[in-house]
N, C-alpha and C positions, 0 to 999 in steps of 0.2 A: 434775608441777608441782614437787614437792620437789627432784627431781634438777636441774631447771633453776635454781631459786633457789639451790641449793647451789653450782652451777658459777659463777653470777654473783657470789655472796658471796665465793668463794675467788679471784676475779680471773681466771677463764678467759675466753678469747675464743671465741665460738661463733656458729653460725647457728641461728636459730629459725625453722623452716618450718611452715607450716600453710595449707591451702587455705581458700577463702572460708567464713566462718562457724565456724571451728574455735577461736575464742577467742584469736587471736594478740595482738590489741590488749589484751585483758584480762590476758593473761599478762605482756605487756611492762609494763603499769602496776604489776602486782604486783612485778616485778623492780626497777623504779625505786624503789618504796616500800621495798624490802628493802635497797637499797644506798646510797640518797642520804643516809642519816643519817651515814655514816662517810666517804664519798668524794664528790668533785665529779663530778656526772653531767651530761653534755651530751646532750640529746635532739634528734634530727634525723630527717629523712626525705628521700626523693628528690623528693617533690613537696610543694607548699604545703598542699594540703588534708589529705594524710596526716599532715603535721607538726602541723597544727592539732588533730587528734584526740588527740595526745599532749602538747599544750601546748608544742610545740617549734618549730623553724625548719628550713628546708631545709639540706642539707649544703652547697649551693653558696653560700648567704649566710653561713653560720657560718664557712666557711674561705676565702672570697674566690675560689672557683672560678668563679663567675658562669656565663657561657655557654661556658666552655672557651677563651676568647680568649687566656689567658695560658699560656705554657709554665711548667714547674715552676721554672726558674731565675728567670724574670721575677717570678713570684708570690712566691717566697721573698725576693727582693730587696725587693719592695714591703712585705712583712710586716715585714722587719727595719728598713726605712728610711723608710717612708711613714707619717705620722701618721694618715692616714685608715684605716690597717689596724691601728691600735693594739688595737682590740677583738678583731680576728681573732687577733692574736698572743696575747692573753690567753686566748682560747678554746683555743688549742693548748697553751700552756705550763701552764695551771692546771687542765686537765681530766684526771681519772683514768679515767673510763669514757665511751666514746662509743657511743651507741645510734643505729642507723640503721634506720628502718622502710622498707618497700616497696623492699627491696634489689634486686628483680628489674629495676627501672627505672634502676638505677645501672650505667653501662657499665664494662667492664673498664678502659678508658683512664682514665676519671674516677677509678675506685677506686685505680688505681696512682698517679695523680698525687696523690691525697689522702694515700696512704701516704708518698710521698716528701716531700711538704711537711711533714707532721706530724713525720716522723723527723728531717728536716734542721733544722727550727726548734727542736725540743726538744733537738737536739745529741747524740743517742744513736745507737748502732749497732743497737739492737734494732728489730724490725719495729714500725712505728707509734710509734717512740720509747718503747716500753714501755707505751703506752696500751692499756687493755683495750677490745676491740671486741665489741659485741653487735649482729649484723646480722640483722634479721627480714624475712620476706616469703614469697612463694610464687613459685618459678621457673616455675610453670605459668601465671602471670598475665602481664601486659603486659611486653614486653621494652624495653630501652633504645632511645631514638630515635636513629638514626644522625645524626652531625653531620659531613658530608663536608667542610665548610669548614675544620674543625679536625682533619681526618684521624681521626675517631672512627667506626669502622664499626658501633658499637652492639652489641658482643659482650657476652654474659653474663659475669659475673665468674668463673664456675666454669671457663671455658676456660683460665684461667691457673693453672698448678701452684703458682706462688709464693703466690697468694692462698689457695689451699686449704691450703697449709702454714702460712700466717700465721694462719689461723683454722681449726684442725684438728678442731674438734668441731661436731657438728650434732644438733639435736633436732627431731623431726617430730611435730607435734600431730595426733592421729587423730580425736578425737570432735567431731562437728558440733553446735554450739549454736544458730546463727542460724536454721537451718531444721529443722523436725521432720517434714516430709512426705517419706517415703522416695523416692517417684518424683521429686520435685524435687531431692533430694540426689543421686540417681543421675544425673540429667540434668546437673547442674552438674559432677559428676565427669567424665563422658564429654566434655562440651564443653570443659572446661578442659584435659584431656589431649590432646584432638584425636583420640581413638580413634573407630572407626567407630560411629556412633549406632545404638543398638538401635531396633527398631520402636516400642517403648514410648516412647522419648525423642522420636522424630519425631512420634508421635501426640500427646504432651503439648504439644510446641511448637505444633502446629497448633490444639489446643484452646485454648491461651492467646492466640489471636488475638482472642477475643471482647472486646468493650468492657468497661472497668471500670465499676463503679456510677456512676450519673449525677452525683452530687455529688463524685466523686473529683477530686483535683488532683495527679496523678502527676508526678514528675520524668521528663522524656523524655531518653533517652540515645541519642546518635548516635556514629558513627565519626569524623566530620570537623567542624571548626569551621564550615565553610560551612553544613552542615545545622543546626547549633546556632544560628548567627546568624539564619538564616531563621526557625526556629521561635520564637526569642525575639522577633524583630521582629513576626511575625504575632500573637503573643499581646499584645504591647504595643499595636499599632495597633487591635486588636479591642476594647480596653477602651473602654467608653462613658463619656461625660462631657465637660464643657467643658475645652478646652485652656487652662489659666490662664497658664502660662509655659513657656518653653523655655530649656534650658541645655545646653551641650555640655561634654565633657571631665570628666564626673562620674566619679570613680574607683570605679565600681560596675559589675559585670557582671551582666546579667540571668541568672536561673537557672531559667527555665521548662524549659530544656533544658541539657544539658552533655555534654561528650565522655566517652568511656569512660575516658580517662586521668585526667580530673578526678575521676571517680566511684570509681576504684579505692581500696578501703579503707573506703568508706562503707557504712552500713546504711540501706536505704530501705524504708519501709512500703508505699509505692505507687510503682511504676515502670513506665514504658512504654518498651520496648526496640525500636528501629528497626534491624534487622540489615543493611540495605543498606550496602555498602562495608566490612563487617566481615570481613576476610580474613586478619588476623594470627592466628597460633596462640594459642589461649587467650582471644581477645578476647570471643567470645560467652559463654564460661564466666564471664568477669569480670562482664559486665553482668547475666547471669541470677543470679549469686551475690550481687548487691546486695539482692535481694528477700528478705523474711522468710517470705512465704507465697505460695501460688499465687493466692489471692484478691486479692492486691495487685499481681499481675504480669500485664502484657500484652506479648506478643511479636509483632512484625509483620515480614513479609518474610523469615522464616527459610527457609533452604535448606540441606539436609544437606551440599551440596557446599562450603559455606563453612567447614565444620569441618576445620581443617588440623592435621595431625599435629605434635605437639611434637618437639623434637630428642631423639634417643636419649640425648644427653649428660645431659639432666636426669634421665631415668629411672636412668641408671647412677649418677649422683651421689647421688640419693635412696636407692638400694639399697646404696650402699657403706657400709662400717662406719665409724662415728665413732671418732676416736682416743680411747683411754682417758684419763680425767682423772688427771693425775699430781700428787703433792704438790709444793707450791712453784711450781706453774704453769710448770715447766721445759718442758712440752709447748707452751706458748704464747709463751715469751719467747726466741725464737731470734734470733741475730744476723742482720742483713740481708745475707746472703752467698749468692750463687748457688752451688748445690752442684757445678755442672759447671766453674765457672771459678775459684772461690775469691776472687772480687773483688766489691766492692759493686756491686749492680745498680742501674740507673736505673729508677725507677718510671714515668717518663713515656715510654711506648713509642709514639711517633708513627710508626705503621707506614708506611714508604715504599712506593711502588708496586711495587718489585721484590719486597719481602717479601710483599706481597699476592698477587702472581702465583705465587710459590712456594707459598703456602698453598693457592691454588686448585689448583695441580698436585697437591699432596698429597691434597686432598679428592676429586679426580677419579680416583684410582688404580683404583677398581673400577667406574667409571661407564661405561655402554654407549656414551655419546657419545665418551668419550676413547678407547675401544677402536676405534670406527669411525674416528676421526681417525688413530689410530696405524696402522690397516690402510691408510688412504689415504696416509699419509706414507711408509710402507714402500714402497708402489708408486712414490711420487714419487722416493724415494732410488734405486730401481733405474733409473728413467728418467733420472735426473740423472748416473748413473755415466759415461755416454758423452759428457756435455756438458762443454764447457770455456769459460772466459772469456778474452777477449783480454788480453794482458799489461798494457794500460793501464787495464783495468777491475778495480778493487779494491773489494770490499764495504766494507772499513774506511774508505776515502776517502769513499765515499758516506754512510756512517754519521756520519762526522765533519762532513760538509757540512750535515747536517740538525740539528746540535746548536745549541740556542738559547743565545746568550750571556746574554741577559736573559729570564727567565721571568716571565710575567704570568698565565698560566692554568694550571689543573690539567693540561690536556692537554699543554702545553709541558713541564711538569715530568715527566709520564709519559714523553714522548719522551726527555728527557735521562736519566732513570733507566733506560730500556730499552737505551740505547746500550751501556754497559759490559756489561750482561746479554747482549746479542747478540754483542758482540765476544768475550766469554769462551767462547762456544759457536760457535767458528769453523766447525766442520764442518757443523752444522745450518744456520747462517746462510748459509754458502756454498752449500749445496744449494738452499735456498729462492731465493737470489739468482740462481743459474744458471737455475732453472726460469722465473722471472719474466723475466729478461733475454732468454732465447731465445724466449719467447712473443711478446714485443714485437718482437724482431728479425724473426721469421717474418712477423708481420703487416706490418711496415714493408717488407720485401722484396717481399711480395705486391703491395703497393699502389704503392710508389715504385721503379719498375723502371728508370728512366733518369736521366741526369745532370741534366736540366732538367724536373723534375716539374711538372705543372700543378696549379692549385688543386683541380681535381676529384679528383686523386690523393690529395691530403691529406684531402679530404672523405671519400673512401672509407676511408682509413686511420683517421680519427677515428670513422667509422661502425662499423668493425669493433672498435675499442677500446670503443665504447659497447655493442656487443653482448656483449663480454667481461664487462661489468658485470652482465649477466643470469645470471651464474654464481652458485653458492651464496654466494660472497663478496659479490657485488653484491646478492643478495637480503637478506643480513644488513643491509646499509646501508639498503635500501629499507624493511625492517621497522622499523629503528631510527628513520629519519627520519619515517616515517608516524606512529609512536607519538608522537614528539616534537612533530610538527606538530599532531596532534589534542589532545595534552595542553596545549600552549601556547594553542591556541584556547579550550579549555575553561577554562583558568586566566583568560584575559582576560574571558570571559563571566561567570565567577564574580565577578571584581573589579567588573564593572558592576553585578551584583546587590547585592553587599555595600555598594558606595558609594551606592546609592540606597534601601537597605532602609527607612530611617526617614523618607524623603521621601514623604509621602502622595500627592503630585501625580505621582509617577513610577511608579505601580503597573503601568502597561502595559509600561514599560521593564523593570521587574523580572520581570514574568511572562514576557515574550518571551525575555529572556536566560536565565531559569531553564529554560524549555522547550528552549532550545538546549543547555543543559548536560545535560539528561536525554537528548536525542537523541545527543549526543556520547558520553555514558556507555555507550549501547547498542552503540557501536562498539569499546569497550575491554573488557578482561577482566583477571582477576587473573593473577599469575605462575604460580600452580598450574594454572589453566585453560590458559594458554598452553603450558606444558610438556606437558600432557596431550593437547592437540589439535594441536600443531604437526606438520605433515607432515614438516618437516625441522628437528629440534631445533637443528641448528647455526646456523640463522638467528637464534636467540635470543642468541647469544654477544656480538653487538655491543651489545645493550641491557645485558647483564650487565656488560660492561667499562665502558661509559659510566656505568652506575648506580653503580659503585664510586667514580666520580669526583664525580658530581653528586647522586646519590640520587633516588629516587622517580620514575624514568622510567616511561613508560606502556607497557603491553603491549596489543596489539590482537588482536581475534578473527581467526581464519584467513580468514574471508570478507572482512574489512577489508583484510588483508594482500594478498589476491588482487586487490582493487580497486587498491591502490597499485602493484602490479606492472604492471597494465594501464595505469595512469596514467603510470608511469615510461616505458614503451615509447612511449606517445603523445607524451610530451614529447621523448624522444630523436629521434623521427621528425622533429620540427619544429625541434629545437635543433641546427641545422647552420650551418656557415660561410656557405653560400649564402643561407640565410634571414637570417643576421646582416647580410650585405652589403645585402640588400633592405630590412630593417626597422630596422636599427641599434638605437638605444636602446629602440625600441618592440617589440622582439622578444617579450618576455615578456607584454606586453599583448596581442599578437596570439595567442600560444599560449593565454593564458587565455580569450580570446574563442572560439577554436576548440574548447576544452574545453567551454565552456558551450553551444556550438552542436552538439556531437557527441551525437546521440541515444543511441547505445549506451552511452557513458560516463555520461550523466546518468541513464539507466534503471538502470544497474548501481549507481550511487550511491544512488538512491532505494530500490532493492531491499534495501540494507543495513538500512534502517529499517523494513522490512516495512510500508510505508504502504498503507492500503486505498485502493481506486480513488476513493472519494468524499471522501477527506481532502485537499481542495485546499490548505487552510492548511498542513498538514504538508508537502505537496509544495513549496510556496513556501519554507517554512523550510529544507527540505533543499537546495533549489536555491541559496538564499542562503549556506548553510554551505559548499557546494562552492566558491562564489566566494571564500569566506574562507580556503580552504586555499592561501594564497599562500606560506606559509613553505616549503612543499615546493619551490616554484619558486626561492626564494632560495638554498636549499642546492644545487639543481641548477645554478643560474646561477653560483654560486661555483666549482664544479668545472669547468663549461664554460669559464669565463674563464681558469682556470689552464691548461687544456689548449690553449686558443686562443693564449695568450701563449707557451706552450712551442713550439707549432707555428711561430709567427712568428719566434721566436728561432732555431729550427732552419733555417728558410728564409734568415734573415739571415746565419747562420753559413756556410751553403753558398754563398751568393752572393759571399762575400769571397775 
């Protein structure tokens, strides 16, 4: 404690780390008391509840960051010129020491923007404009929430070397004060780090499933807002008494239950933990660490497979040596200059998609998947050596043709960012283009052998192209669309539940929709489970790429993936030009009807839910859910339309 207080009083910037129950908040309060007499101290945290425990505010409100909607340039302009930001400018220019609690939930992108805004508004070249920074938290706890809309992948702040140099010192609290029972302390340690649970920890978690004493009123902790809202609603509606009045839009949130993110930093005497959907590294450790004793803790639905290993980066940082404290704080007052360039750096690193791809390439250097891909690609290069392209076929021209003049979606931006990336790698791009071009040409020549091809020839060509989609590349798309489809359906069911929660007359609607959510949940899995069970890990790549754009896409069990592969083949069988000519705009209604009437498909779908023979209600619910899986048809219809228009254009061109 004395060394920490001394560093704070001398003006050093440092990290203060400590796992749950190790007195971090107590230490911070002591630091604040020690320095506030002589300097202006601004107390903040990454979340509102964490800030409340220190009588502070969130970083986002104190400095105008809000939800990340502003670039650094826009925010600095508002602070300098907008009267509504007058208080924020005062926070920046008049503060000597900034304290940030729960630093683990503040992302690298947000922290770099904070540094740039403070430095620029204060008008200095020193990091943070010379402001002293004391950042506290536990990197083994909850991580930053990704914000794909604002290009924030949610990285830990310690991935950035600049941040580690700007705050060169760190202290780690070791002694546990909140809990005194050794087995509970050991369990929290294992669950927080994500290391393999010892038998004693698993046994303890199972023992803690017992109910709490009868008159207990524990706070219930869940992973998602959906579960929290359901629990709060059930508790409110179960209260007895006459309904005297109703009022909407009261700025109060019920707290019979709350999410893990809300609870981080709290100490709770009685807590009931619901572990379902807790799959983030350290998440279960956070909720268990809220309890003070085993007697006030209940743990439900715990499964050792939910314990996810933390990044080695955190261990390495904690085990690294803290920079020695130097007189005059010259160790903490460096000029904001990149050591490799000698030029001022921009703190707002909005990572573009090309940079993200390069980062993924670097991260996969020793990955088995990348090795398998490289082996495959080397074979492809050998095959492509004897292939040539016609003189009038130039990959650069095709890449230029797909450039979007106006971009409205993240995927359009990704395409535009990838074009110069591919053009700069002419050899690899040319090899890939030759392989694809010759595959299509071979198929075309097999099917279109005369000058006046019939419609059936084009149907055969399209059919073979459709069969090409059942390659690993096609399977990637099937897995992605299947997960997207089920995730969208579950989201809509959850919306139905939430919108009717407090309407006592719609209990049946809420119950039915919630049961649908539970059934859909059984078809999905965590990313870790998908990686562990996937027969072909390469089929996960489409989800990973899309997830970097949109965030929170769904992974599906291998058995669910197998169903969607069968479903896709069934659709391709009926999704032909001949059937389009017969059924016209009703084609997909006809296909849906055939699916619902196909006994093998419906039996395979029901088997996914492991429905018992006598559970007729569940069978009906499963059957109705199958009919709701229409988004898959829409995606398929879009692709079919593109290829049909392309075929018509080809026929029209040849007839001229």
